[in-house]
C-alpha positions in Angstrom: 26.7 -37.6 39.7 28.1 -38.6 43.0 31.8 -38.9 43.8 33.5 -42.2 43.6 32.9 -42.6 47.3 29.2 -41.9 46.9 29.7 -38.7 49.0 27.6 -35.7 48.4 28.2 -32.5 50.3 25.2 -30.2 50.5 25.9 -26.5 51.4 22.8 -24.4 52.1 23.3 -20.7 51.2 21.1 -17.7 51.3 21.2 -14.0 50.4 21.5 -11.8 53.4 23.3 -14.4 55.5 26.8 -13.2 56.3 28.0 -16.8 56.8 26.8 -17.8 53.4 28.5 -14.7 51.9 31.8 -15.5 53.7 31.7 -19.2 52.6 30.9 -18.3 49.0 33.7 -15.7 48.9 36.2 -18.2 50.4 35.1 -20.9 47.9 35.4 -18.5 45.0 38.9 -17.3 46.1 40.4 -20.7 46.7 41.0 -23.0 43.7 42.3 -25.8 45.9 39.2 -25.7 48.0 37.0 -25.8 44.9 38.9 -28.8 43.6 38.5 -30.7 46.9 34.8 -29.9 47.2 34.1 -30.9 43.6 35.7 -34.3 44.4 32.9 -34.9 47.0 30.2 -33.5 44.7 29.5 -30.2 46.2 25.8 -29.2 45.9 24.9 -25.6 46.7 21.2 -25.0 47.4 18.9 -22.4 48.9 16.5 -23.3 51.6 13.0 -24.2 50.3 11.3 -21.9 52.8 13.6 -18.9 52.2 12.8 -16.2 49.7 14.6 -17.0 46.5 17.2 -14.3 45.7 17.5 -14.6 42.0 20.3 -12.0 41.9 22.5 -14.0 44.2 21.8 -17.2 42.2 22.2 -15.7 38.7 25.3 -13.8 39.7 27.0 -16.7 41.3 26.0 -19.2 38.6 27.2 -16.9 35.9 30.7 -16.8 37.3 30.8 -20.3 38.8 28.9 -22.6 36.4 30.6 -25.8 37.7 29.4 -25.0 41.2 25.9 -23.7 40.5 23.5 -22.8 43.3 20.2 -24.7 42.9 16.8 -23.6 44.2 14.7 -26.6 45.2 11.4 -26.9 43.4 9.6 -28.4 46.3 10.2 -29.6 49.9 10.2 -33.2 48.6 13.6 -32.5 47.2 14.8 -32.0 50.7 13.8 -35.4 52.0 17.4 -36.7 51.9 18.8 -33.7 53.8 18.6 -33.9 57.6 
């Protein structure tokens, strides 16, 4: 479901990436940031060529079900992401 404006914000995260860890920590700690990002339909994904860290995904998704991290099934799912 896209936001009213049709905007979708895709955030690529990965285990072992300090920038991803910092961004996820900031997102989790700031309810106002969460609200604003949900308005533009935040989509958290892991890169399709990166090893899937199921611990990162399951831990985050368990605590943040409304902002779940998705693992792409195939590279075709990345066609819309530059």
